[in-house]
C-alpha positions in Angstrom: -0.1 0.4 -0.1 1.4 3.6 -0.6 0.1 7.2 0.8 -0.3 10.3 -0.6 0.5 12.7 2.4 0.0 15.3 0.9 -3.0 16.7 -1.8 -5.4 19.1 -2.5 -8.4 17.2 -3.3 -10.4 20.5 -2.4 -9.2 22.1 -5.6 -11.6 23.1 -8.2 -9.4 20.9 -10.5 -11.1 17.9 -8.9 -14.7 19.1 -9.5 -15.7 17.1 -11.9 -14.3 13.6 -11.2 -13.3 13.2 -7.9 -15.0 10.0 -7.2 -12.8 9.2 -10.3 -10.2 10.4 -9.0 -10.3 8.2 -5.9 -10.6 5.2 -7.8 -7.9 5.2 -9.9 -5.8 6.0 -6.1 -7.0 3.2 -5.1 -6.7 0.6 -8.0 -2.9 1.2 -8.1 -2.5 0.8 -4.2 -3.3 4.4 -2.6 -5.2 3.4 0.2 -4.8 6.6 2.2 -4.3 10.1 1.4 -3.9 13.3 3.5 -6.2 16.6 1.9 -4.5 19.6 2.9 -6.2 23.0 4.1 -4.6 26.1 2.8 -6.8 28.7 4.4 -9.6 28.3 7.0 -11.9 29.6 4.6 -11.8 26.4 2.7 -11.6 24.0 6.6 -15.0 23.5 6.0 -14.8 22.1 2.0 -11.6 20.3 2.9 -13.1 18.0 5.5 -16.2 17.4 4.1 -14.5 15.9 1.7 -12.2 13.7 4.4 -15.6 12.6 5.6 -17.2 11.4 2.9 -14.7 9.1 1.7 -12.6 6.0 4.2 -9.0 6.8 4.4 -9.2 10.2 3.3 -7.6 12.3 6.5 -7.0 16.2 6.5 -5.5 19.2 8.0 -5.8 22.7 9.1 -3.2 25.6 8.7 -3.3 28.7 6.3 -0.7 28.9 3.8 2.1 31.7 4.2 1.0 32.6 0.0 -2.2 33.4 1.9 -1.2 34.7 5.5 -2.2 38.5 3.9 -5.3 37.3 3.7 -7.3 36.9 6.0 -5.9 38.2 10.3 -3.5 35.9 11.9 -5.5 32.8 12.7 -4.4 31.6 16.7 -3.5 28.3 18.2 -6.2 27.9 19.8 -8.3 28.6 16.3 -6.1 25.6 14.9 -6.5 23.7 17.7 -10.3 24.0 17.8 -11.0 21.9 14.1 -8.0 19.4 16.1 -11.0 17.3 17.4 -12.9 17.1 14.3 -13.1 13.2 12.9 -10.1 12.8 10.3 -8.2 16.5 11.2 -4.3 15.1 11.8 -2.4 17.3 11.0 -1.5 21.9 11.5 -1.1 23.6 8.2 0.5 23.5 5.4 2.4 26.9 6.8 5.9 27.8 7.0 7.7 30.8 5.2 7.2 31.4 0.8 10.1 34.5 -0.1 9.6 32.9 -3.9 7.1 35.4 -4.7 6.3 37.5 -2.1 2.7 37.4 -1.9 2.2 37.7 1.9 4.6 40.3 3.8 7.4 38.3 5.6 6.5 39.9 9.2 3.2 38.7 8.3 4.3 35.0 7.5 6.6 34.0 10.4 3.5 35.4 12.8 1.7 32.6 11.0 3.9 30.5 11.6 4.7 31.1 15.4 1.3 30.2 15.2 1.0 26.9 13.9 4.4 25.9 15.7 2.1 26.6 19.2 -0.4 24.7 17.6 1.2 21.5 16.9 3.4 22.0 20.6 0.4 22.2 22.3 -1.7 19.3 20.1 0.6 16.4 19.5 -0.4 16.9 15.9 1.9 16.8 13.3 3.0 20.4 11.9 3.1 20.9 7.9 5.7 22.9 7.0 6.0 24.6 3.4 8.6 26.3 2.6 10.5 28.2 -0.6 13.1 29.9 -1.1 13.7 30.6 2.8 15.5 28.1 4.3 18.3 30.2 6.9 14.3 31.2 8.4 12.5 28.0 7.9 15.6 26.8 10.0 16.0 29.2 12.7 12.5 29.6 13.4 12.1 26.1 13.7 15.5 25.6 16.1 14.7 29.1 17.9 10.8 27.3 18.6 11.8 23.4 19.4 14.3 24.7 21.9 11.5 26.0 24.1 9.4 23.2 23.6 9.5 19.6 21.2 6.8 19.2 18.5 6.9 17.0 15.5 6.0 17.9 12.0 7.7 17.1 7.7 9.5 19.9 5.4 6.4 19.1 2.0 7.4 19.3 -1.4 12.0 18.7 -0.5 12.9 21.1 -2.6 15.9 22.8 -1.4 19.1 22.0 0.0 20.9 18.7 1.8 21.8 21.6 4.5 17.7 22.4 4.5 17.6 18.1 5.2 20.5 17.8 7.5 19.2 20.5 10.0 15.7 19.4 10.3 16.5 15.9 10.5 18.4 16.6 13.1 15.4 18.8 15.0 13.5 15.2 14.4 11.7 16.9 11.1 10.8 14.2 8.1 11.0 14.6 4.8 8.1 14.5 2.2 9.1 13.6 -1.4 7.3 15.2 -4.5 7.2 14.2 -8.0 9.6 16.9 -8.6 12.4 14.2 -7.6 11.7 13.1 -10.9 12.5 15.6 -13.0 15.6 16.5 -15.4 16.6 19.1 -13.5 16.2 18.1 -9.6 19.7 16.2 -9.7 20.5 18.3 -6.6 17.1 17.2 -4.8 18.2 13.7 -5.4 21.6 14.2 -3.7 20.5 15.0 -1.2 17.5 13.3 -0.5 20.3 10.4 -0.9 20.9 10.4 2.7 17.9 11.2 4.8 17.5 8.1 6.1 14.7 5.7 4.7 12.8 5.8 8.5 12.8 9.5 7.8 11.3 10.3 3.9 7.3 10.2 3.0 5.5 10.6 -1.0 2.7 12.7 -2.4 2.3 14.4 -5.3 0.8 17.9 -3.9 -1.9 17.3 -6.4 -3.1 18.8 -8.4 0.2 20.2 -8.9 4.5 18.8 -9.8 2.7 15.7 -11.7 6.3 13.9 -12.0 7.5 11.8 -15.3 5.7 10.3 -17.8 3.0 12.9 -16.4 4.8 15.7 -16.1 2.7 19.5 -16.9 -0.6 17.5 -16.4 -2.8 17.8 -13.7 -1.3 15.3 -11.1 -4.0 12.9 -8.4 -2.8 11.2 -6.1 -2.8 7.8 -8.6 0.9 9.2 -9.6 2.2 9.0 -6.7 3.2 5.1 -7.8 5.9 6.8 -10.0 7.3 9.2 -7.5 7.9 6.0 -5.1 9.7 4.4 -8.3 12.3 7.3 -8.1 12.8 7.2 -4.7 13.3 3.6 -4.7 16.0 3.5 -7.3 17.1 6.6 -5.0 17.7 4.5 -2.3 18.8 1.1 -4.1 15.4 -0.3 -2.6 12.7 -2.4 -4.5 9.2 -0.1 -4.7 7.6 -2.7 -2.3 10.1 -2.0 0.1 10.3 1.7 -0.3 6.1 2.1 -0.7 6.2 -0.1 3.0 8.8 1.5 4.6 7.2 5.2 3.9 3.7 4.2 4.8 4.8 3.0 8.2 6.0 6.1 8.0 3.1 8.1 7.5 1.7 6.6 10.0 4.1 6.6 13.1 4.7 10.6 12.2 0.7 11.0 11.4 -0.7 8.7 14.3 -4.0 10.3 14.6 -5.1 8.7 10.8 -5.7 4.6 11.6 -4.0 2.6 9.5 -6.4 0.7 7.1 -6.6 -4.1 7.3 -5.0 -4.6 4.3 -1.2 -3.1 5.3 -1.4 -3.8 9.5 
């Protein structure tokens, strides 16, 4: 069995064929998916999808690029949502300096509230970081010194240095279809040294479809291609890779229930 640890099933891209998308994922062995919240206004929709489908879970959070669109959500408001059935993560949150869509100070304030929510709730923090490695490392390190929280860097596209630092903090790293791109050798080089017991796989669907589907709409069934590339990088079989990353998912997101077929 495979887990797509990060996708966006509520996005308009899936409006007309969500049931078919989920069915195709099941057909290739994707038994669990986590559909991610990017702003509080969409939480009810995200949660409804999780509630309606077996093996689909969700998170609660505000993407850094959306942190300027509303008031900073305090940790207590995020924590309130953790008591909803099938909410298993806090985020996605983090820092994104690539597009500069949100003021950096606002991004950091939002990030800190999410970290506080993760620390207090015990749910994993789902971190998005782009062109912000130094600030991400500093903020996570400073906050970890104040009290432990668990989490992962989703859709890893950064340096070996970032990978090393977050692994030291006890974090996990999630690999997306980007790892299959021809120009992503530096990412593959960084992943080589990450322990297998700290790796997850994801699609970030509908974005970032892996080879051989690059340029098309991504969907959870395509995580099989990312799993293959990761297996090749680590020198193990696809089955071994699927088993390990699935175990890692349930260890990190321990509120999710493991289906009987992979128990």
